[in-house]
All heavy atoms as TSV, in Angstrom:
chain	resi	resn	atom	element	x	y	z
A	1	MET	N	N	-23.482	24.786	-36.922
A	1	MET	CA	C	-22.079	24.942	-37.206
A	1	MET	C	C	-21.295	24.430	-36.012
A	1	MET	O	O	-21.743	24.524	-34.880
A	1	MET	CB	C	-21.713	26.415	-37.405
A	1	MET	CG	C	-22.319	27.081	-38.581
A	1	MET	SD	S	-21.729	28.791	-38.788
A	1	MET	CE	C	-22.535	29.577	-37.414
A	2	ARG	N	N	-20.118	23.933	-36.282
A	2	ARG	CA	C	-19.202	23.540	-35.227
A	2	ARG	C	C	-17.974	24.427	-35.382
A	2	ARG	O	O	-17.354	24.481	-36.449
A	2	ARG	CB	C	-18.829	22.071	-35.396
A	2	ARG	CG	C	-18.033	21.500	-34.300
A	2	ARG	CD	C	-18.930	20.986	-33.189
A	2	ARG	NE	N	-18.116	20.095	-32.361
A	2	ARG	CZ	C	-18.239	20.002	-31.077
A	2	ARG	NH1	N	-19.154	20.693	-30.456
A	2	ARG	NH2	N	-17.482	19.218	-30.382
A	3	ILE	N	N	-17.630	25.163	-34.322
A	3	ILE	CA	C	-16.528	26.123	-34.368
A	3	ILE	C	C	-15.489	25.711	-33.344
A	3	ILE	O	O	-15.816	25.409	-32.200
A	3	ILE	CB	C	-17.039	27.550	-34.043
A	3	ILE	CG1	C	-18.121	27.960	-35.036
A	3	ILE	CG2	C	-15.883	28.544	-34.019
A	3	ILE	CD1	C	-18.884	29.193	-34.627
A	4	ARG	N	N	-14.230	25.679	-33.763
A	4	ARG	CA	C	-13.141	25.351	-32.842
A	4	ARG	C	C	-12.318	26.592	-32.576
A	4	ARG	O	O	-11.870	27.270	-33.499
A	4	ARG	CB	C	-12.242	24.267	-33.418
A	4	ARG	CG	C	-11.093	23.913	-32.461
A	4	ARG	CD	C	-10.237	22.799	-32.966
A	4	ARG	NE	N	-9.457	23.254	-34.104
A	4	ARG	CZ	C	-8.614	22.477	-34.770
A	4	ARG	NH1	N	-8.470	21.211	-34.448
A	4	ARG	NH2	N	-7.938	22.954	-35.784
A	5	LEU	N	N	-12.136	26.883	-31.287
A	5	LEU	CA	C	-11.233	27.957	-30.867
A	5	LEU	C	C	-9.965	27.301	-30.344
A	5	LEU	O	O	-10.026	26.300	-29.626
A	5	LEU	CB	C	-11.880	28.796	-29.763
A	5	LEU	CG	C	-13.201	29.458	-30.114
A	5	LEU	CD1	C	-13.771	30.187	-28.890
A	5	LEU	CD2	C	-13.040	30.416	-31.267
A	6	HIS	N	N	-8.827	27.862	-30.690
A	6	HIS	CA	C	-7.543	27.303	-30.266
A	6	HIS	C	C	-6.677	28.429	-29.747
A	6	HIS	O	O	-6.426	29.409	-30.439
A	6	HIS	CB	C	-6.869	26.607	-31.451
A	6	HIS	CG	C	-5.634	25.878	-31.097
A	6	HIS	ND1	N	-4.402	26.283	-31.518
A	6	HIS	CD2	C	-5.431	24.765	-30.357
A	6	HIS	CE1	C	-3.488	25.444	-31.053
A	6	HIS	NE2	N	-4.092	24.512	-30.344
A	7	GLY	N	N	-6.255	28.312	-28.500
A	7	GLY	CA	C	-5.415	29.330	-27.874
A	7	GLY	C	C	-5.322	29.057	-26.391
A	7	GLY	O	O	-5.608	27.941	-25.939
A	8	THR	N	N	-4.955	30.061	-25.624
A	8	THR	CA	C	-4.948	29.876	-24.170
A	8	THR	C	C	-6.400	29.907	-23.683
A	8	THR	O	O	-7.285	30.444	-24.351
A	8	THR	CB	C	-4.151	30.980	-23.455
A	8	THR	OG1	O	-4.830	32.230	-23.644
A	8	THR	CG2	C	-2.717	31.067	-23.962
A	9	GLU	N	N	-6.642	29.329	-22.511
A	9	GLU	CA	C	-8.002	29.351	-21.987
A	9	GLU	C	C	-8.457	30.784	-21.742
A	9	GLU	O	O	-9.622	31.123	-21.948
A	9	GLU	CB	C	-8.105	28.520	-20.711
A	9	GLU	CG	C	-9.531	28.315	-20.280
A	9	GLU	CD	C	-9.720	27.258	-19.223
A	9	GLU	OE1	O	-8.755	26.577	-18.849
A	9	GLU	OE2	O	-10.861	27.125	-18.760
A	10	ASP	N	N	-7.524	31.647	-21.330
A	10	ASP	CA	C	-7.852	33.057	-21.099
A	10	ASP	C	C	-8.229	33.787	-22.390
A	10	ASP	O	O	-8.906	34.810	-22.354
A	10	ASP	CB	C	-6.688	33.785	-20.430
A	10	ASP	CG	C	-6.485	33.351	-18.985
A	10	ASP	OD1	O	-7.427	32.803	-18.382
A	10	ASP	OD2	O	-5.375	33.565	-18.460
A	11	GLU	N	N	-7.790	33.277	-23.536
A	11	GLU	CA	C	-8.180	33.849	-24.825
A	11	GLU	C	C	-9.494	33.239	-25.325
A	11	GLU	O	O	-10.353	33.948	-25.844
A	11	GLU	CB	C	-7.103	33.582	-25.879
A	11	GLU	CG	C	-5.794	34.276	-25.628
A	11	GLU	CD	C	-4.689	33.776	-26.537
A	11	GLU	OE1	O	-4.726	32.614	-26.993
A	11	GLU	OE2	O	-3.773	34.570	-26.799
A	12	CYS	N	N	-9.628	31.931	-25.160
A	12	CYS	CA	C	-10.772	31.209	-25.729
A	12	CYS	C	C	-12.084	31.510	-25.020
A	12	CYS	O	O	-13.120	31.672	-25.672
A	12	CYS	CB	C	-10.500	29.708	-25.720
A	12	CYS	SG	S	-9.218	29.205	-26.888
A	13	ARG	N	N	-12.074	31.579	-23.701
A	13	ARG	CA	C	-13.321	31.804	-22.950
A	13	ARG	C	C	-13.991	33.137	-23.323
A	13	ARG	O	O	-15.172	33.148	-23.660
A	13	ARG	CB	C	-13.077	31.744	-21.443
A	13	ARG	CG	C	-12.977	30.376	-20.885
A	13	ARG	CD	C	-14.333	29.718	-20.859
A	13	ARG	NE	N	-14.163	28.318	-20.530
A	13	ARG	CZ	C	-15.063	27.397	-20.746
A	13	ARG	NH1	N	-16.214	27.722	-21.289
A	13	ARG	NH2	N	-14.839	26.148	-20.441
A	14	PRO	N	N	-13.264	34.259	-23.285
A	14	PRO	CA	C	-13.921	35.518	-23.662
A	14	PRO	C	C	-14.352	35.544	-25.134
A	14	PRO	O	O	-15.378	36.137	-25.465
A	14	PRO	CB	C	-12.864	36.593	-23.401
A	14	PRO	CG	C	-11.809	35.955	-22.596
A	14	PRO	CD	C	-11.912	34.491	-22.795
A	15	THR	N	N	-13.605	34.880	-25.987
A	15	THR	CA	C	-13.973	34.824	-27.397
A	15	THR	C	C	-15.255	34.022	-27.576
A	15	THR	O	O	-16.139	34.410	-28.347
A	15	THR	CB	C	-12.830	34.233	-28.236
A	15	THR	OG1	O	-11.660	35.041	-28.046
A	15	THR	CG2	C	-13.184	34.186	-29.707
A	16	ALA	N	N	-15.376	32.906	-26.859
A	16	ALA	CA	C	-16.606	32.107	-26.906
A	16	ALA	C	C	-17.789	32.931	-26.408
A	16	ALA	O	O	-18.880	32.894	-26.999
A	16	ALA	CB	C	-16.441	30.835	-26.081
A	17	ASP	N	N	-17.592	33.680	-25.338
A	17	ASP	CA	C	-18.662	34.537	-24.814
A	17	ASP	C	C	-19.064	35.605	-25.834
A	17	ASP	O	O	-20.247	35.902	-26.007
A	17	ASP	CB	C	-18.235	35.196	-23.507
A	17	ASP	CG	C	-18.061	34.199	-22.374
A	17	ASP	OD1	O	-18.623	33.071	-22.461
A	17	ASP	OD2	O	-17.368	34.538	-21.400
A	18	HIS	N	N	-18.075	36.171	-26.511
A	18	HIS	CA	C	-18.351	37.189	-27.524
A	18	HIS	C	C	-19.140	36.592	-28.689
A	18	HIS	O	O	-20.101	37.199	-29.177
A	18	HIS	CB	C	-17.040	37.805	-28.023
A	18	HIS	CG	C	-17.239	38.860	-29.056
A	18	HIS	ND1	N	-17.704	40.122	-28.771
A	18	HIS	CD2	C	-17.053	38.824	-30.395
A	18	HIS	CE1	C	-17.791	40.822	-29.890
A	18	HIS	NE2	N	-17.401	40.053	-30.882
A	19	LEU	N	N	-18.735	35.412	-29.132
A	19	LEU	CA	C	-19.461	34.756	-30.224
A	19	LEU	C	C	-20.900	34.450	-29.817
A	19	LEU	O	O	-21.818	34.535	-30.636
A	19	LEU	CB	C	-18.740	33.482	-30.646
A	19	LEU	CG	C	-17.445	33.686	-31.418
A	19	LEU	CD1	C	-16.721	32.361	-31.607
A	19	LEU	CD2	C	-17.729	34.341	-32.764
A	20	ALA	N	N	-21.097	34.102	-28.544
A	20	ALA	CA	C	-22.441	33.797	-28.050
A	20	ALA	C	C	-23.358	35.029	-28.104
A	20	ALA	O	O	-24.580	34.881	-28.142
A	20	ALA	CB	C	-22.368	33.253	-26.630
A	21	GLU	N	N	-22.779	36.215	-28.130
A	21	GLU	CA	C	-23.572	37.437	-28.257
A	21	GLU	C	C	-24.064	37.647	-29.688
A	21	GLU	O	O	-25.010	38.390	-29.916
A	21	GLU	CB	C	-22.754	38.646	-27.822
A	21	GLU	CG	C	-22.403	38.661	-26.348
A	21	GLU	CD	C	-21.486	39.817	-25.989
A	21	GLU	OE1	O	-21.277	40.720	-26.827
A	21	GLU	OE2	O	-20.972	39.812	-24.856
A	22	HIS	N	N	-23.398	37.002	-30.659
A	22	HIS	CA	C	-23.703	37.237	-32.063
A	22	HIS	C	C	-24.259	36.023	-32.785
A	22	HIS	O	O	-24.774	36.154	-33.898
A	22	HIS	CB	C	-22.452	37.742	-32.786
A	22	HIS	CG	C	-21.944	39.025	-32.211
A	22	HIS	ND1	N	-22.506	40.244	-32.509
A	22	HIS	CD2	C	-20.957	39.276	-31.319
A	22	HIS	CE1	C	-21.876	41.194	-31.833
A	22	HIS	NE2	N	-20.929	40.627	-31.109
A	23	LEU	N	N	-24.119	34.845	-32.200
A	23	LEU	CA	C	-24.630	33.610	-32.779
A	23	LEU	C	C	-25.565	32.950	-31.778
A	23	LEU	O	O	-25.517	33.249	-30.589
A	23	LEU	CB	C	-23.477	32.645	-33.104
A	23	LEU	CG	C	-22.440	33.110	-34.116
A	23	LEU	CD1	C	-21.295	32.108	-34.177
A	23	LEU	CD2	C	-23.067	33.271	-35.486
A	24	ASP	N	N	-26.360	32.028	-32.257
A	24	ASP	CA	C	-27.218	31.232	-31.389
A	24	ASP	C	C	-26.401	30.026	-30.925
A	24	ASP	O	O	-26.416	28.966	-31.557
A	24	ASP	CB	C	-28.465	30.811	-32.168
A	24	ASP	CG	C	-29.419	29.983	-31.342
A	24	ASP	OD1	O	-29.312	30.003	-30.098
A	24	ASP	OD2	O	-30.277	29.317	-31.951
A	25	VAL	N	N	-25.640	30.198	-29.846
A	25	VAL	CA	C	-24.750	29.136	-29.351
A	25	VAL	C	C	-25.558	28.132	-28.553
A	25	VAL	O	O	-26.228	28.474	-27.587
A	25	VAL	CB	C	-23.592	29.729	-28.514
A	25	VAL	CG1	C	-22.751	28.625	-27.897
A	25	VAL	CG2	C	-22.724	30.618	-29.379
A	26	LEU	N	N	-25.472	26.877	-28.971
A	26	LEU	CA	C	-26.204	25.789	-28.328
A	26	LEU	C	C	-25.375	25.100	-27.262
A	26	LEU	O	O	-25.917	24.594	-26.275
A	26	LEU	CB	C	-26.630	24.753	-29.377
A	26	LEU	CG	C	-27.422	25.308	-30.567
A	26	LEU	CD1	C	-27.606	24.235	-31.619
A	26	LEU	CD2	C	-28.740	25.876	-30.106
A	27	ASP	N	N	-24.055	25.072	-27.465
A	27	ASP	CA	C	-23.187	24.332	-26.549
A	27	ASP	C	C	-21.761	24.868	-26.645
A	27	ASP	O	O	-21.303	25.217	-27.728
A	27	ASP	CB	C	-23.205	22.844	-26.920
A	27	ASP	CG	C	-22.377	21.993	-25.988
A	27	ASP	OD1	O	-22.623	22.048	-24.760
A	27	ASP	OD2	O	-21.484	21.278	-26.473
A	28	ILE	N	N	-21.098	24.931	-25.488
A	28	ILE	CA	C	-19.670	25.253	-25.425
A	28	ILE	C	C	-19.014	24.115	-24.658
A	28	ILE	O	O	-19.419	23.788	-23.536
A	28	ILE	CB	C	-19.405	26.595	-24.715
A	28	ILE	CG1	C	-20.076	27.738	-25.472
A	28	ILE	CG2	C	-17.900	26.844	-24.602
A	28	ILE	CD1	C	-19.955	29.097	-24.800
A	29	SER	N	N	-18.016	23.496	-25.266
A	29	SER	CA	C	-17.360	22.347	-24.638
A	29	SER	C	C	-16.439	22.775	-23.504
A	29	SER	O	O	-16.131	23.956	-23.348
A	29	SER	CB	C	-16.545	21.576	-25.675
A	29	SER	OG	O	-15.353	22.292	-26.001
A	30	ARG	N	N	-15.986	21.803	-22.783
A	30	ARG	CA	C	-14.930	22.054	-21.800
A	30	ARG	C	C	-13.637	22.289	-22.582
A	30	ARG	O	O	-13.535	21.909	-23.750
A	30	ARG	CB	C	-14.785	20.873	-20.847
A	30	ARG	CG	C	-14.285	19.598	-21.519
A	30	ARG	CD	C	-14.054	18.503	-20.478
A	30	ARG	NE	N	-13.625	17.273	-21.097
A	30	ARG	CZ	C	-12.377	16.992	-21.437
A	30	ARG	NH1	N	-11.414	17.888	-21.239
A	30	ARG	NH2	N	-12.057	15.845	-21.993
A	31	PRO	N	N	-12.635	22.899	-21.976
A	31	PRO	CA	C	-11.355	23.086	-22.681
A	31	PRO	C	C	-10.596	21.751	-22.766
A	31	PRO	O	O	-10.469	21.045	-21.773
A	31	PRO	CB	C	-10.597	24.097	-21.825
A	31	PRO	CG	C	-11.298	24.144	-20.524
A	31	PRO	CD	C	-12.665	23.595	-20.702
A	32	TYR	N	N	-10.150	21.414	-23.957
A	32	TYR	CA	C	-9.351	20.215	-24.179
A	32	TYR	C	C	-7.895	20.651	-24.325
A	32	TYR	O	O	-7.557	21.360	-25.276
A	32	TYR	CB	C	-9.788	19.492	-25.452
A	32	TYR	CG	C	-11.166	18.897	-25.346
A	32	TYR	CD1	C	-12.286	19.593	-25.786
A	32	TYR	CD2	C	-11.350	17.633	-24.793
A	32	TYR	CE1	C	-13.553	19.056	-25.691
A	32	TYR	CE2	C	-12.619	17.076	-24.690
A	32	TYR	CZ	C	-13.709	17.794	-25.141
A	32	TYR	OH	O	-14.966	17.246	-25.031
A	33	PRO	N	N	-7.025	20.256	-23.408
A	33	PRO	CA	C	-5.624	20.701	-23.483
A	33	PRO	C	C	-4.860	20.039	-24.624
A	33	PRO	O	O	-5.104	18.870	-24.954
A	33	PRO	CB	C	-5.043	20.306	-22.126
A	33	PRO	CG	C	-5.933	19.224	-21.621
A	33	PRO	CD	C	-7.279	19.432	-22.236
A	34	ASP	N	N	-3.956	20.795	-25.232
A	34	ASP	CA	C	-3.025	20.225	-26.199
A	34	ASP	C	C	-2.023	19.368	-25.446
A	34	ASP	O	O	-1.906	19.434	-24.228
A	34	ASP	CB	C	-2.272	21.342	-26.939
A	34	ASP	CG	C	-3.116	22.001	-28.017
A	34	ASP	OD1	O	-4.252	21.560	-28.261
A	34	ASP	OD2	O	-2.621	22.978	-28.610
A	35	ARG	N	N	-1.269	18.594	-26.188
A	35	ARG	CA	C	-0.239	17.757	-25.565
A	35	ARG	C	C	0.863	18.635	-24.986
A	35	ARG	O	O	1.218	19.659	-25.572
A	35	ARG	CB	C	0.366	16.814	-26.594
A	35	ARG	CG	C	-0.603	15.768	-27.056
A	35	ARG	CD	C	0.092	14.770	-27.981
A	35	ARG	NE	N	-0.893	13.810	-28.450
A	35	ARG	CZ	C	-1.112	13.518	-29.717
A	35	ARG	NH1	N	-0.392	14.097	-30.649
A	35	ARG	NH2	N	-2.020	12.648	-30.058
A	36	PRO	N	N	1.395	18.219	-23.828
A	36	PRO	CA	C	2.520	18.975	-23.246
A	36	PRO	C	C	3.691	18.985	-24.216
A	36	PRO	O	O	3.856	18.035	-24.957
A	36	PRO	CB	C	2.861	18.211	-21.979
A	36	PRO	CG	C	1.629	17.419	-21.666
A	36	PRO	CD	C	0.957	17.145	-22.988
A	37	PRO	N	N	4.458	20.032	-24.237
A	37	PRO	CA	C	4.571	21.134	-23.305
A	37	PRO	C	C	3.658	22.305	-23.630
A	37	PRO	O	O	3.735	23.348	-22.989
A	37	PRO	CB	C	6.031	21.541	-23.416
A	37	PRO	CG	C	6.381	21.281	-24.844
A	37	PRO	CD	C	5.557	20.068	-25.224
A	38	SER	N	N	2.756	22.148	-24.611
A	38	SER	CA	C	1.871	23.245	-24.991
A	38	SER	C	C	0.946	23.618	-23.836
A	38	SER	O	O	0.504	22.768	-23.077
A	38	SER	CB	C	1.018	22.842	-26.197
A	38	SER	OG	O	0.105	23.866	-26.510
A	39	ARG	N	N	0.662	24.914	-23.710
A	39	ARG	CA	C	-0.285	25.382	-22.699
A	39	ARG	C	C	-1.587	25.857	-23.359
A	39	ARG	O	O	-2.400	26.517	-22.729
A	39	ARG	CB	C	0.334	26.510	-21.876
A	39	ARG	CG	C	1.482	25.989	-20.988
A	39	ARG	CD	C	2.038	27.078	-20.138
A	39	ARG	NE	N	2.870	27.953	-20.973
A	39	ARG	CZ	C	3.304	29.147	-20.633
A	39	ARG	NH1	N	2.992	29.646	-19.462
A	39	ARG	NH2	N	4.046	29.855	-21.429
A	40	LEU	N	N	-1.758	25.478	-24.622
A	40	LEU	CA	C	-2.953	25.883	-25.359
A	40	LEU	C	C	-4.073	24.861	-25.173
A	40	LEU	O	O	-3.832	23.711	-24.824
A	40	LEU	CB	C	-2.628	26.036	-26.841
A	40	LEU	CG	C	-1.516	27.034	-27.175
A	40	LEU	CD1	C	-1.285	27.077	-28.682
A	40	LEU	CD2	C	-1.853	28.409	-26.635
A	41	VAL	N	N	-5.290	25.320	-25.417
A	41	VAL	CA	C	-6.459	24.451	-25.326
A	41	VAL	C	C	-7.302	24.614	-26.588
A	41	VAL	O	O	-7.113	25.545	-27.364
A	41	VAL	CB	C	-7.334	24.781	-24.090
A	41	VAL	CG1	C	-6.548	24.593	-22.801
A	41	VAL	CG2	C	-7.913	26.179	-24.168
A	42	ARG	N	N	-8.225	23.673	-26.763
A	42	ARG	CA	C	-9.218	23.756	-27.818
A	42	ARG	C	C	-10.582	23.825	-27.154
A	42	ARG	O	O	-10.865	23.091	-26.219
A	42	ARG	CB	C	-9.131	22.534	-28.732
A	42	ARG	CG	C	-7.817	22.451	-29.469
A	42	ARG	CD	C	-7.665	21.167	-30.267
A	42	ARG	NE	N	-8.037	19.932	-29.578
A	42	ARG	CZ	C	-7.269	19.266	-28.709
A	42	ARG	NH1	N	-6.077	19.738	-28.400
A	42	ARG	NH2	N	-7.676	18.155	-28.151
A	43	LEU	N	N	-11.410	24.710	-27.652
A	43	LEU	CA	C	-12.770	24.872	-27.140
A	43	LEU	C	C	-13.691	24.770	-28.352
A	43	LEU	O	O	-13.435	25.400	-29.381
A	43	LEU	CB	C	-12.886	26.257	-26.496
A	43	LEU	CG	C	-13.896	26.485	-25.422
A	43	LEU	CD1	C	-13.570	25.652	-24.192
A	43	LEU	CD2	C	-13.930	27.939	-25.023
A	44	TYR	N	N	-14.726	23.955	-28.246
A	44	TYR	CA	C	-15.635	23.732	-29.363
A	44	TYR	C	C	-16.987	24.350	-29.061
A	44	TYR	O	O	-17.523	24.195	-27.973
A	44	TYR	CB	C	-15.795	22.235	-29.635
A	44	TYR	CG	C	-14.504	21.585	-30.073
A	44	TYR	CD1	C	-13.632	21.039	-29.140
A	44	TYR	CD2	C	-14.155	21.531	-31.414
A	44	TYR	CE1	C	-12.441	20.448	-29.535
A	44	TYR	CE2	C	-12.965	20.942	-31.824
A	44	TYR	CZ	C	-12.111	20.400	-30.874
A	44	TYR	OH	O	-10.931	19.823	-31.272
A	45	LEU	N	N	-17.532	25.053	-30.043
A	45	LEU	CA	C	-18.857	25.641	-29.927
A	45	LEU	C	C	-19.759	24.996	-30.967
A	45	LEU	O	O	-19.337	24.759	-32.097
A	45	LEU	CB	C	-18.829	27.143	-30.209
A	45	LEU	CG	C	-18.286	28.075	-29.142
A	45	LEU	CD1	C	-16.793	27.980	-29.029
A	45	LEU	CD2	C	-18.720	29.475	-29.443
A	46	THR	N	N	-20.984	24.732	-30.581
A	46	THR	CA	C	-22.019	24.336	-31.521
A	46	THR	C	C	-22.971	25.520	-31.610
A	46	THR	O	O	-23.471	25.981	-30.577
A	46	THR	CB	C	-22.771	23.081	-31.033
A	46	THR	OG1	O	-21.815	22.043	-30.795
A	46	THR	CG2	C	-23.795	22.625	-32.052
A	47	ALA	N	N	-23.167	26.039	-32.815
A	47	ALA	CA	C	-23.943	27.273	-32.955
A	47	ALA	C	C	-24.745	27.268	-34.242
A	47	ALA	O	O	-24.424	26.553	-35.197
A	47	ALA	CB	C	-23.009	28.472	-32.943
A	48	ASN	N	N	-25.776	28.075	-34.228
A	48	ASN	CA	C	-26.574	28.351	-35.422
A	48	ASN	C	C	-26.376	29.817	-35.778
A	48	ASN	O	O	-26.106	30.637	-34.897
A	48	ASN	CB	C	-28.055	28.102	-35.154
A	48	ASN	CG	C	-28.360	26.635	-34.973
A	48	ASN	OD1	O	-27.783	25.784	-35.630
A	48	ASN	ND2	N	-29.277	26.336	-34.069
A	49	PRO	N	N	-26.549	30.157	-37.054
A	49	PRO	CA	C	-26.509	31.577	-37.416
A	49	PRO	C	C	-27.590	32.327	-36.642
A	49	PRO	O	O	-28.579	31.730	-36.217
A	49	PRO	CB	C	-26.797	31.587	-38.912
A	49	PRO	CG	C	-26.484	30.207	-39.369
A	49	PRO	CD	C	-26.766	29.307	-38.207
A	50	PRO	N	N	-27.425	33.617	-36.454
A	50	PRO	CA	C	-28.441	34.378	-35.719
A	50	PRO	C	C	-29.779	34.337	-36.449
A	50	PRO	O	O	-29.823	34.369	-37.667
A	50	PRO	CB	C	-27.878	35.789	-35.658
A	50	PRO	CG	C	-26.867	35.861	-36.737
A	50	PRO	CD	C	-26.349	34.467	-36.944
A	51	THR	N	N	-30.849	34.248	-35.684
A	51	THR	CA	C	-32.180	34.223	-36.282
A	51	THR	C	C	-32.842	35.592	-36.242
A	51	THR	O	O	-33.777	35.844	-36.970
A	51	THR	CB	C	-33.090	33.216	-35.556
A	51	THR	OG1	O	-33.094	33.517	-34.158
A	51	THR	CG2	C	-32.580	31.800	-35.759
A	52	ASP	N	N	-32.332	36.474	-35.397
A	52	ASP	CA	C	-32.879	37.818	-35.280
A	52	ASP	C	C	-32.497	38.635	-36.513
A	52	ASP	O	O	-31.322	38.750	-36.852
A	52	ASP	CB	C	-32.350	38.471	-34.007
A	52	ASP	CG	C	-32.885	39.873	-33.806
A	52	ASP	OD1	O	-33.975	40.176	-34.289
A	52	ASP	OD2	O	-32.191	40.663	-33.150
A	53	ALA	N	N	-33.456	39.206	-37.180
A	53	ALA	CA	C	-33.184	39.978	-38.387
A	53	ALA	C	C	-32.280	41.172	-38.141
A	53	ALA	O	O	-31.534	41.596	-39.011
A	53	ALA	CB	C	-34.497	40.458	-38.997
A	54	ALA	N	N	-32.297	41.701	-36.927
A	54	ALA	CA	C	-31.457	42.858	-36.616
A	54	ALA	C	C	-29.989	42.486	-36.562
A	54	ALA	O	O	-29.128	43.317	-36.831
A	54	ALA	CB	C	-31.889	43.474	-35.286
A	55	THR	N	N	-29.668	41.241	-36.208
A	55	THR	CA	C	-28.266	40.865	-36.094
A	55	THR	C	C	-27.765	40.097	-37.302
A	55	THR	O	O	-26.567	39.967	-37.502
A	55	THR	CB	C	-28.021	40.009	-34.838
A	55	THR	OG1	O	-28.840	38.835	-34.908
A	55	THR	CG2	C	-28.308	40.769	-33.585
A	56	SER	N	N	-28.663	39.555	-38.122
A	56	SER	CA	C	-28.205	38.816	-39.303
A	56	SER	C	C	-27.893	39.786	-40.420
A	56	SER	O	O	-28.487	40.849	-40.541
A	56	SER	CB	C	-29.258	37.792	-39.738
A	56	SER	OG	O	-30.424	38.445	-40.132
A	57	ARG	N	N	-26.954	39.392	-41.255
A	57	ARG	CA	C	-26.541	40.217	-42.396
A	57	ARG	C	C	-26.638	39.398	-43.665
A	57	ARG	O	O	-26.304	38.223	-43.671
A	57	ARG	CB	C	-25.108	40.699	-42.214
A	57	ARG	CG	C	-24.900	41.543	-41.006
A	57	ARG	CD	C	-23.462	41.967	-40.921
A	57	ARG	NE	N	-23.219	42.474	-39.592
A	57	ARG	CZ	C	-22.041	42.744	-39.117
A	57	ARG	NH1	N	-20.975	42.562	-39.838
A	57	ARG	NH2	N	-21.898	43.202	-37.889
A	58	GLU	N	N	-27.057	40.025	-44.717
A	58	GLU	CA	C	-27.087	39.337	-45.996
A	58	GLU	C	C	-25.701	39.392	-46.625
A	58	GLU	O	O	-25.001	40.381	-46.503
A	58	GLU	CB	C	-28.101	39.992	-46.943
A	58	GLU	CG	C	-29.529	39.768	-46.508
A	58	GLU	CD	C	-30.481	40.300	-47.559
A	58	GLU	OE1	O	-30.125	40.304	-48.751
A	58	GLU	OE2	O	-31.586	40.695	-47.159
A	59	ILE	N	N	-25.360	38.309	-47.294
A	59	ILE	CA	C	-24.080	38.249	-47.986
A	59	ILE	C	C	-24.347	38.492	-49.463
A	59	ILE	O	O	-25.178	37.817	-50.069
A	59	ILE	CB	C	-23.396	36.881	-47.770
A	59	ILE	CG1	C	-23.117	36.675	-46.284
A	59	ILE	CG2	C	-22.121	36.775	-48.588
A	59	ILE	CD1	C	-22.597	35.303	-45.944
A	60	ASP	N	N	-23.645	39.449	-50.037
A	60	ASP	CA	C	-23.806	39.736	-51.454
A	60	ASP	C	C	-23.114	38.664	-52.255
A	60	ASP	O	O	-21.952	38.336	-52.021
A	60	ASP	CB	C	-23.198	41.107	-51.807
A	60	ASP	CG	C	-23.959	42.251	-51.160
A	60	ASP	OD1	O	-25.182	42.100	-50.974
A	60	ASP	OD2	O	-23.333	43.272	-50.859
A	61	THR	N	N	-23.830	38.106	-53.219
A	61	THR	CA	C	-23.242	37.111	-54.112
A	61	THR	C	C	-23.345	37.619	-55.538
A	61	THR	O	O	-24.323	38.286	-55.897
A	61	THR	CB	C	-23.952	35.755	-53.988
A	61	THR	OG1	O	-25.350	35.943	-54.213
A	61	THR	CG2	C	-23.747	35.145	-52.613
A	62	PRO	N	N	-22.349	37.318	-56.346
A	62	PRO	CA	C	-22.378	37.801	-57.732
A	62	PRO	C	C	-23.454	37.136	-58.543
A	62	PRO	O	O	-23.962	36.136	-58.323
A	62	PRO	CB	C	-21.001	37.477	-58.271
A	62	PRO	CG	C	-20.302	36.657	-57.271
A	62	PRO	CD	C	-21.137	36.645	-56.042
């Protein structure tokens, strides 16, 4: 999966770390700044769903 986080760097970094606790994160990009005057950044994660049965959840489908 490719996941994009968009916000301030102070918001994106801890969120990326939190996601890394729940997903198999392969890569976290450097922060890419938005065009000025914005102070927001984009951070990209490459991740796989968790492989550990204790952390994975089944999704109910009809």
